[in-house]
Backbone as JSON Lines, residues from 0, in Angstrom:
{"i":0,"aa":"M","n":[-50.13,-30.59,78.52],"ca":[-49.3,-29.84,77.59],"c":[-48.07,-29.34,78.35]}
{"i":1,"aa":"S","n":[-46.88,-29.48,77.78],"ca":[-45.66,-29.06,78.44],"c":[-45.49,-27.55,78.36]}
{"i":2,"aa":"E","n":[-44.59,-27.02,79.19],"ca":[-44.3,-25.59,79.14],"c":[-43.77,-25.19,77.77]}
{"i":3,"aa":"L","n":[-42.98,-26.05,77.15],"ca":[-42.44,-25.77,75.82],"c":[-43.56,-25.7,74.79]}
{"i":4,"aa":"D","n":[-44.51,-26.62,74.87],"ca":[-45.67,-26.58,73.96],"c":[-46.46,-25.3,74.15]}
{"i":5,"aa":"D","n":[-46.65,-24.89,75.42],"ca":[-47.36,-23.64,75.71],"c":[-46.63,-22.44,75.09]}
{"i":6,"aa":"L","n":[-45.3,-22.42,75.26],"ca":[-44.5,-21.32,74.71],"c":[-44.62,-21.31,73.19]}
{"i":7,"aa":"Y","n":[-44.49,-22.47,72.55],"ca":[-44.57,-22.55,71.1],"c":[-45.95,-22.09,70.61]}
{"i":8,"aa":"Q","n":[-47.0,-22.5,71.31],"ca":[-48.34,-22.09,70.91],"c":[-48.48,-20.57,71.01]}
{"i":9,"aa":"E","n":[-47.94,-19.98,72.05],"ca":[-48.02,-18.53,72.23],"c":[-47.25,-17.79,71.13]}
{"i":10,"aa":"I","n":[-46.1,-18.32,70.73],"ca":[-45.31,-17.7,69.65],"c":[-46.12,-17.69,68.36]}
{"i":11,"aa":"I","n":[-46.75,-18.8,68.03],"ca":[-47.55,-18.89,66.8],"c":[-48.74,-17.94,66.88]}
{"i":12,"aa":"L","n":[-49.42,-17.9,68.0],"ca":[-50.56,-17.0,68.14],"c":[-50.14,-15.54,68.02]}
{"i":13,"aa":"D","n":[-49.0,-15.19,68.61],"ca":[-48.5,-13.82,68.55],"c":[-48.18,-13.42,67.11]}
{"i":14,"aa":"H","n":[-47.5,-14.31,66.37],"ca":[-47.14,-13.99,64.98],"c":[-48.36,-13.95,64.07]}
{"i":15,"aa":"N","n":[-49.41,-14.67,64.43],"ca":[-50.65,-14.59,63.67],"c":[-51.38,-13.27,63.95]}
{"i":16,"aa":"R","n":[-51.44,-12.89,65.21],"ca":[-52.15,-11.66,65.59],"c":[-51.41,-10.41,65.13]}
{"i":17,"aa":"R","n":[-50.08,-10.45,65.25],"ca":[-49.25,-9.28,64.92],"c":[-48.11,-9.72,63.98]}
{"i":18,"aa":"P","n":[-48.46,-10.04,62.75],"ca":[-47.43,-10.55,61.84],"c":[-46.35,-9.5,61.56]}
{"i":19,"aa":"R","n":[-45.12,-9.96,61.58],"ca":[-43.98,-9.1,61.28],"c":[-43.81,-9.04,59.77]}
{"i":20,"aa":"N","n":[-43.41,-7.88,59.28],"ca":[-43.09,-7.68,57.86],"c":[-44.27,-7.98,56.94]}
{"i":21,"aa":"F","n":[-45.48,-7.71,57.39],"ca":[-46.69,-7.95,56.61],"c":[-46.98,-6.7,55.78]}
{"i":22,"aa":"R","n":[-46.43,-6.7,54.57],"ca":[-46.59,-5.54,53.69],"c":[-46.06,-5.9,52.31]}
{"i":23,"aa":"A","n":[-46.61,-5.25,51.31],"ca":[-46.04,-5.36,49.96],"c":[-44.77,-4.53,49.94]}
{"i":24,"aa":"M","n":[-43.82,-4.93,49.13],"ca":[-42.56,-4.21,49.03],"c":[-42.41,-3.65,47.62]}
{"i":25,"aa":"E","n":[-42.44,-2.35,47.52],"ca":[-42.38,-1.67,46.22],"c":[-41.06,-1.9,45.49]}
{"i":26,"aa":"D","n":[-39.95,-1.97,46.22],"ca":[-38.64,-2.06,45.57],"c":[-38.04,-3.47,45.65]}
{"i":27,"aa":"S","n":[-38.9,-4.5,45.7],"ca":[-38.37,-5.86,45.78],"c":[-37.61,-6.21,44.51]}
{"i":28,"aa":"T","n":[-36.58,-7.02,44.67],"ca":[-35.83,-7.52,43.52],"c":[-36.35,-8.88,43.09]}
{"i":29,"aa":"H","n":[-37.07,-9.57,43.98],"ca":[-37.63,-10.89,43.72],"c":[-38.99,-10.98,44.41]}
{"i":30,"aa":"S","n":[-39.91,-11.68,43.77],"ca":[-41.19,-11.95,44.42],"c":[-41.84,-13.16,43.77]}
{"i":31,"aa":"A","n":[-42.74,-13.77,44.52],"ca":[-43.5,-14.91,44.0],"c":[-44.8,-15.02,44.78]}
{"i":32,"aa":"E","n":[-45.78,-15.66,44.14],"ca":[-47.07,-15.92,44.78],"c":[-47.19,-17.4,45.05]}
{"i":33,"aa":"G","n":[-47.69,-17.72,46.23],"ca":[-47.9,-19.11,46.6],"c":[-49.35,-19.37,46.92]}
{"i":34,"aa":"H","n":[-49.83,-20.56,46.55],"ca":[-51.23,-20.93,46.75],"c":[-51.32,-22.32,47.35]}
{"i":35,"aa":"N","n":[-52.24,-22.49,48.28],"ca":[-52.58,-23.8,48.81],"c":[-54.06,-24.01,48.5]}
{"i":36,"aa":"P","n":[-54.37,-24.61,47.34],"ca":[-55.77,-24.75,46.93],"c":[-56.62,-25.56,47.89]}
{"i":37,"aa":"L","n":[-56.0,-26.45,48.65],"ca":[-56.75,-27.3,49.57],"c":[-57.46,-26.48,50.65]}
{"i":38,"aa":"C","n":[-56.77,-25.45,51.17],"ca":[-57.39,-24.68,52.25],"c":[-57.57,-23.21,51.91]}
{"i":39,"aa":"G","n":[-57.05,-22.76,50.77],"ca":[-57.26,-21.38,50.35],"c":[-56.19,-20.4,50.78]}
{"i":40,"aa":"D","n":[-55.12,-20.86,51.41],"ca":[-54.03,-19.96,51.79],"c":[-53.41,-19.36,50.54]}
{"i":41,"aa":"E","n":[-53.14,-18.06,50.59],"ca":[-52.45,-17.36,49.5],"c":[-51.42,-16.43,50.13]}
{"i":42,"aa":"V","n":[-50.22,-16.47,49.62],"ca":[-49.15,-15.62,50.15],"c":[-48.3,-15.11,49.0]}
{"i":43,"aa":"T","n":[-47.89,-13.86,49.09],"ca":[-46.9,-13.31,48.18],"c":[-45.69,-12.94,49.03]}
{"i":44,"aa":"V","n":[-44.53,-13.4,48.6],"ca":[-43.28,-13.1,49.31],"c":[-42.48,-12.12,48.46]}
{"i":45,"aa":"F","n":[-41.97,-11.09,49.11],"ca":[-41.16,-10.05,48.48],"c":[-39.78,-10.08,49.11]}
{"i":46,"aa":"I","n":[-38.74,-10.01,48.26],"ca":[-37.36,-10.04,48.74],"c":[-36.6,-8.9,48.08]}
{"i":47,"aa":"H","n":[-35.79,-8.24,48.86],"ca":[-34.87,-7.25,48.31],"c":[-33.46,-7.73,48.62]}
{"i":48,"aa":"L","n":[-32.79,-8.19,47.56],"ca":[-31.4,-8.65,47.7],"c":[-30.45,-7.5,47.46]}
{"i":49,"aa":"N","n":[-29.4,-7.48,48.26],"ca":[-28.27,-6.58,48.05],"c":[-27.06,-7.49,47.92]}
{"i":50,"aa":"G","n":[-26.68,-7.8,46.69],"ca":[-25.64,-8.79,46.47],"c":[-26.14,-10.15,46.89]}
{"i":51,"aa":"E","n":[-25.48,-10.77,47.85],"ca":[-25.86,-12.1,48.35],"c":[-26.6,-12.01,49.69]}
{"i":52,"aa":"T","n":[-27.02,-10.82,50.08],"ca":[-27.67,-10.63,51.37],"c":[-29.14,-10.26,51.2]}
{"i":53,"aa":"I","n":[-29.99,-10.88,52.0],"ca":[-31.4,-10.53,52.03],"c":[-31.52,-9.27,52.88]}
{"i":54,"aa":"E","n":[-31.55,-8.15,52.18],"ca":[-31.61,-6.87,52.87],"c":[-32.99,-6.65,53.5]}
{"i":55,"aa":"D","n":[-34.04,-7.1,52.8],"ca":[-35.39,-6.97,53.32],"c":[-36.23,-8.11,52.76]}
{"i":56,"aa":"V","n":[-37.21,-8.54,53.53],"ca":[-38.13,-9.59,53.1],"c":[-39.47,-9.33,53.78]}
{"i":57,"aa":"S","n":[-40.53,-9.46,53.01],"ca":[-41.86,-9.22,53.55],"c":[-42.85,-10.15,52.86]}
{"i":58,"aa":"F","n":[-44.1,-10.09,53.32],"ca":[-45.14,-10.92,52.71],"c":[-46.48,-10.22,52.87]}
{"i":59,"aa":"N","n":[-47.42,-10.63,52.04],"ca":[-48.81,-10.28,52.25],"c":[-49.66,-11.42,51.72]}
{"i":60,"aa":"G","n":[-50.95,-11.36,51.99],"ca":[-51.85,-12.4,51.56],"c":[-52.85,-12.73,52.64]}
{"i":61,"aa":"Q","n":[-53.49,-13.86,52.46],"ca":[-54.49,-14.3,53.44],"c":[-54.34,-15.79,53.64]}
{"i":62,"aa":"G","n":[-54.65,-16.2,54.83],"ca":[-54.56,-17.62,55.12],"c":[-54.83,-17.9,56.57]}
{"i":63,"aa":"C","n":[-54.65,-19.14,56.93],"ca":[-54.89,-19.59,58.3],"c":[-53.8,-19.08,59.23]}
{"i":64,"aa":"A","n":[-54.0,-19.28,60.52],"ca":[-53.05,-18.81,61.52],"c":[-51.67,-19.43,61.34]}
{"i":65,"aa":"I","n":[-51.61,-20.71,60.98],"ca":[-50.32,-21.38,60.8],"c":[-49.57,-20.78,59.62]}
{"i":66,"aa":"S","n":[-50.24,-20.58,58.51],"ca":[-49.61,-20.01,57.32],"c":[-49.08,-18.61,57.6]}
{"i":67,"aa":"K","n":[-49.91,-17.77,58.21],"ca":[-49.5,-16.4,58.5],"c":[-48.36,-16.36,59.51]}
{"i":68,"aa":"A","n":[-48.45,-17.16,60.56],"ca":[-47.38,-17.2,61.56],"c":[-46.08,-17.7,60.95]}
{"i":69,"aa":"S","n":[-46.16,-18.71,60.1],"ca":[-44.96,-19.24,59.45],"c":[-44.29,-18.18,58.58]}
{"i":70,"aa":"A","n":[-45.08,-17.44,57.82],"ca":[-44.53,-16.37,56.97],"c":[-43.91,-15.27,57.82]}
{"i":71,"aa":"S","n":[-44.56,-14.92,58.91],"ca":[-44.03,-13.89,59.8],"c":[-42.72,-14.34,60.44]}
{"i":72,"aa":"L","n":[-42.69,-15.56,60.94],"ca":[-41.46,-16.1,61.53],"c":[-40.34,-16.16,60.5]}
{"i":73,"aa":"M","n":[-40.68,-16.57,59.28],"ca":[-39.7,-16.66,58.2],"c":[-39.07,-15.31,57.91]}
{"i":74,"aa":"T","n":[-39.9,-14.29,57.72],"ca":[-39.37,-12.98,57.36],"c":[-38.53,-12.4,58.49]}
{"i":75,"aa":"A","n":[-38.96,-12.58,59.72],"ca":[-38.21,-12.07,60.86],"c":[-36.84,-12.72,60.96]}
{"i":76,"aa":"R","n":[-36.78,-14.01,60.66],"ca":[-35.51,-14.75,60.8],"c":[-34.55,-14.53,59.63]}
{"i":77,"aa":"L","n":[-35.07,-14.32,58.43],"ca":[-34.2,-14.28,57.25],"c":[-33.68,-12.89,56.9]}
{"i":78,"aa":"K","n":[-34.28,-11.85,57.44],"ca":[-33.83,-10.49,57.14],"c":[-32.38,-10.33,57.61]}
{"i":79,"aa":"G","n":[-31.53,-9.91,56.67],"ca":[-30.12,-9.71,56.98],"c":[-29.24,-10.93,56.77]}
{"i":80,"aa":"K","n":[-29.83,-12.05,56.45],"ca":[-29.05,-13.29,56.23],"c":[-28.52,-13.33,54.81]}
{"i":81,"aa":"T","n":[-27.4,-14.04,54.64],"ca":[-26.89,-14.29,53.3],"c":[-27.76,-15.37,52.66]}
{"i":82,"aa":"L","n":[-27.66,-15.5,51.35],"ca":[-28.42,-16.55,50.66],"c":[-28.02,-17.93,51.15]}
{"i":83,"aa":"T","n":[-26.75,-18.12,51.43],"ca":[-26.28,-19.42,51.94],"c":[-26.89,-19.7,53.31]}
{"i":84,"aa":"E","n":[-26.89,-18.7,54.19],"ca":[-27.51,-18.88,55.51],"c":[-29.0,-19.14,55.38]}
{"i":85,"aa":"A","n":[-29.65,-18.38,54.52],"ca":[-31.1,-18.54,54.32],"c":[-31.43,-19.93,53.81]}
{"i":86,"aa":"R","n":[-30.67,-20.42,52.85],"ca":[-30.94,-21.77,52.31],"c":[-30.75,-22.83,53.39]}
{"i":87,"aa":"G","n":[-29.78,-22.64,54.26],"ca":[-29.58,-23.57,55.37],"c":[-30.77,-23.58,56.31]}
{"i":88,"aa":"I","n":[-31.32,-22.41,56.59],"ca":[-32.5,-22.32,57.45],"c":[-33.71,-22.95,56.77]}
{"i":89,"aa":"V","n":[-33.88,-22.69,55.47],"ca":[-34.99,-23.3,54.71],"c":[-34.89,-24.82,54.79]}
{"i":90,"aa":"D","n":[-33.69,-25.38,54.61],"ca":[-33.52,-26.83,54.69],"c":[-33.87,-27.36,56.08]}
{"i":91,"aa":"Q","n":[-33.48,-26.61,57.12],"ca":[-33.8,-27.05,58.48],"c":[-35.3,-27.02,58.74]}
{"i":92,"aa":"V","n":[-35.98,-26.0,58.24],"ca":[-37.43,-25.91,58.41],"c":[-38.12,-27.05,57.67]}
{"i":93,"aa":"R","n":[-37.67,-27.33,56.47],"ca":[-38.25,-28.44,55.7],"c":[-38.1,-29.75,56.5]}
{"i":94,"aa":"S","n":[-36.93,-29.97,57.04],"ca":[-36.69,-31.17,57.84],"c":[-37.54,-31.17,59.1]}
{"i":95,"aa":"L","n":[-37.62,-30.02,59.75],"ca":[-38.41,-29.89,60.97],"c":[-39.87,-30.28,60.73]}
{"i":96,"aa":"L","n":[-40.39,-29.92,59.56],"ca":[-41.81,-30.13,59.27],"c":[-42.12,-31.43,58.54]}
{"i":97,"aa":"T","n":[-41.15,-32.0,57.81],"ca":[-41.49,-33.13,56.94],"c":[-40.64,-34.38,57.12]}
{"i":98,"aa":"A","n":[-39.58,-34.33,57.9],"ca":[-38.72,-35.52,58.05],"c":[-39.51,-36.66,58.68]}
{"i":99,"aa":"T","n":[-39.2,-37.88,58.27],"ca":[-39.91,-39.03,58.82],"c":[-39.55,-39.28,60.28]}
{"i":100,"aa":"V","n":[-38.33,-38.94,60.66],"ca":[-37.9,-39.03,62.05],"c":[-37.88,-37.6,62.6]}
{"i":101,"aa":"E","n":[-38.52,-37.41,63.74],"ca":[-38.62,-36.05,64.3],"c":[-37.22,-35.53,64.64]}
{"i":102,"aa":"P","n":[-36.81,-34.44,63.98],"ca":[-35.47,-33.91,64.23],"c":[-35.44,-33.06,65.5]}
{"i":103,"aa":"E","n":[-34.26,-32.89,66.05],"ca":[-34.05,-31.99,67.17],"c":[-33.77,-30.62,66.57]}
{"i":104,"aa":"P","n":[-34.65,-29.63,66.8],"ca":[-34.45,-28.31,66.19],"c":[-33.15,-27.65,66.67]}
{"i":105,"aa":"N","n":[-32.44,-27.03,65.75],"ca":[-31.25,-26.25,66.08],"c":[-31.74,-24.86,66.49]}
{"i":106,"aa":"L","n":[-31.93,-24.65,67.79],"ca":[-32.52,-23.41,68.28],"c":[-31.65,-22.2,67.98]}
{"i":107,"aa":"E","n":[-30.34,-22.4,67.91],"ca":[-29.45,-21.28,67.6],"c":[-29.72,-20.75,66.19]}
{"i":108,"aa":"Q","n":[-29.95,-21.66,65.25],"ca":[-30.22,-21.23,63.88],"c":[-31.69,-20.91,63.64]}
{"i":109,"aa":"L","n":[-32.59,-21.64,64.26],"ca":[-34.01,-21.47,63.98],"c":[-34.69,-20.44,64.87]}
{"i":110,"aa":"G","n":[-34.24,-20.28,66.08],"ca":[-34.89,-19.35,67.0],"c":[-36.36,-19.71,67.17]}
{"i":111,"aa":"D","n":[-37.24,-18.71,67.1],"ca":[-38.67,-18.92,67.32],"c":[-39.32,-19.8,66.26]}
{"i":112,"aa":"I","n":[-38.65,-20.0,65.12],"ca":[-39.22,-20.86,64.07],"c":[-39.43,-22.28,64.6]}
{"i":113,"aa":"A","n":[-38.67,-22.66,65.62],"ca":[-38.84,-24.0,66.22],"c":[-40.26,-24.21,66.72]}
{"i":114,"aa":"A","n":[-40.99,-23.11,66.95],"ca":[-42.38,-23.22,67.39],"c":[-43.24,-23.97,66.38]}
{"i":115,"aa":"L","n":[-42.82,-24.01,65.13],"ca":[-43.58,-24.71,64.09],"c":[-43.44,-26.23,64.2]}
{"i":116,"aa":"S","n":[-42.55,-26.71,65.07],"ca":[-42.31,-28.15,65.15],"c":[-43.57,-28.95,65.49]}
{"i":117,"aa":"G","n":[-44.49,-28.37,66.24],"ca":[-45.73,-29.07,66.59],"c":[-46.65,-29.31,65.41]}
{"i":118,"aa":"V","n":[-46.46,-28.56,64.34],"ca":[-47.32,-28.69,63.16],"c":[-47.16,-30.07,62.52]}
{"i":119,"aa":"R","n":[-45.99,-30.65,62.63],"ca":[-45.73,-31.95,62.0],"c":[-46.68,-33.04,62.49]}
{"i":120,"aa":"K","n":[-47.29,-32.84,63.66],"ca":[-48.24,-33.82,64.21],"c":[-49.58,-33.79,63.47]}
{"i":121,"aa":"F","n":[-49.8,-32.75,62.66],"ca":[-51.06,-32.57,61.94],"c":[-50.75,-32.48,60.45]}
{"i":122,"aa":"A","n":[-50.72,-33.61,59.78],"ca":[-50.27,-33.7,58.39],"c":[-50.94,-32.68,57.48]}
{"i":123,"aa":"V","n":[-52.22,-32.44,57.67],"ca":[-52.94,-31.53,56.79],"c":[-52.45,-30.08,56.96]}
{"i":124,"aa":"R","n":[-51.86,-29.76,58.1],"ca":[-51.39,-28.4,58.37],"c":[-49.95,-28.16,57.91]}
{"i":125,"aa":"V","n":[-49.22,-29.22,57.58],"ca":[-47.83,-29.06,57.14],"c":[-47.76,-28.18,55.89]}
{"i":126,"aa":"K","n":[-48.71,-28.37,54.96],"ca":[-48.71,-27.54,53.75],"c":[-48.94,-26.07,54.07]}
{"i":127,"aa":"C","n":[-49.72,-25.81,55.1],"ca":[-49.96,-24.42,55.53],"c":[-48.65,-23.8,56.01]}
{"i":128,"aa":"A","n":[-47.9,-24.55,56.8],"ca":[-46.66,-24.04,57.38],"c":[-45.54,-23.92,56.34]}
{"i":129,"aa":"T","n":[-45.53,-24.81,55.35],"ca":[-44.44,-24.79,54.37],"c":[-44.7,-23.85,53.19]}
{"i":130,"aa":"L","n":[-45.95,-23.43,52.98],"ca":[-46.27,-22.57,51.84],"c":[-45.38,-21.33,51.75]}
{"i":131,"aa":"P","n":[-45.2,-20.54,52.81],"ca":[-44.34,-19.36,52.68],"c":[-42.9,-19.7,52.3]}
{"i":132,"aa":"W","n":[-42.42,-20.82,52.81],"ca":[-41.04,-21.23,52.53],"c":[-40.87,-21.66,51.08]}
{"i":133,"aa":"H","n":[-41.85,-22.4,50.55],"ca":[-41.82,-22.77,49.13],"c":[-41.91,-21.52,48.25]}
{"i":134,"aa":"T","n":[-42.7,-20.55,48.7],"ca":[-42.86,-19.32,47.93],"c":[-41.57,-18.51,47.95]}
{"i":135,"aa":"L","n":[-40.89,-18.48,49.07],"ca":[-39.58,-17.82,49.16],"c":[-38.61,-18.45,48.17]}
{"i":136,"aa":"E","n":[-38.54,-19.77,48.16],"ca":[-37.65,-20.47,47.23],"c":[-38.0,-20.15,45.79]}
{"i":137,"aa":"A","n":[-39.29,-20.14,45.47],"ca":[-39.71,-19.82,44.1],"c":[-39.24,-18.42,43.72]}
{"i":138,"aa":"A","n":[-39.4,-17.46,44.62],"ca":[-38.96,-16.09,44.34],"c":[-37.47,-16.04,44.08]}
{"i":139,"aa":"L","n":[-36.69,-16.73,44.89],"ca":[-35.24,-16.72,44.71],"c":[-34.81,-17.41,43.41]}
{"i":140,"aa":"E","n":[-35.62,-18.37,42.95],"ca":[-35.33,-19.09,41.71],"c":[-35.91,-18.4,40.49]}
{"i":141,"aa":"G","n":[-36.61,-17.29,40.68],"ca":[-37.17,-16.55,39.56],"c":[-38.49,-17.09,39.04]}
{"i":142,"aa":"R","n":[-39.14,-17.96,39.83],"ca":[-40.45,-18.47,39.44],"c":[-41.51,-17.53,40.02]}
{"i":143,"aa":"A","n":[-42.54,-17.22,39.24],"ca":[-43.57,-16.26,39.67],"c":[-44.6,-16.88,40.61]}
{"i":144,"aa":"E","n":[-44.81,-18.19,40.5],"ca":[-45.87,-18.85,41.28],"c":[-45.43,-20.21,41.74]}
{"i":145,"aa":"V","n":[-46.06,-20.65,42.84],"ca":[-45.86,-22.0,43.36],"c":[-47.16,-22.43,44.02]}
{"i":146,"aa":"S","n":[-47.41,-23.74,43.99],"ca":[-48.61,-24.29,44.6],"c":[-48.22,-25.5,45.43]}
{"i":147,"aa":"T","n":[-48.96,-25.75,46.49],"ca":[-48.7,-26.94,47.3],"c":[-49.28,-28.19,46.69]}
{"i":148,"aa":"E","n":[-50.06,-28.05,45.62],"ca":[-50.66,-29.22,44.96],"c":[-49.93,-29.55,43.69]}
């Protein structure tokens, strides 16, 4: 295992053990629930928009380490971003996890989210990693629920 793989694994483990922004948000302007029926992951994403800026973003729910770490990484990275910036990051994460050709992560834009790049090697886990991101998109689009199936 390379030093980079070790670092990425430690980032995921840390975000699973101590998830950032793991809380319900009483004053959210947008929210949605996401479900992965295959493995039982459930996540609710809460967003508080101030104009075009994500002033606050949080999540709660239950799921595997990959799902929880992905949601934690997502909320930490998107807080304070404009909707345009956030959508760009969402597109990069989607590509990072699902593109047929392995992309080179843009570390400047993705930061620690690049740690999720190893998930693409395990097809069954990709849905775990993408669930929070699909749920975020659903919330921004005004949909109450989303499922990976």
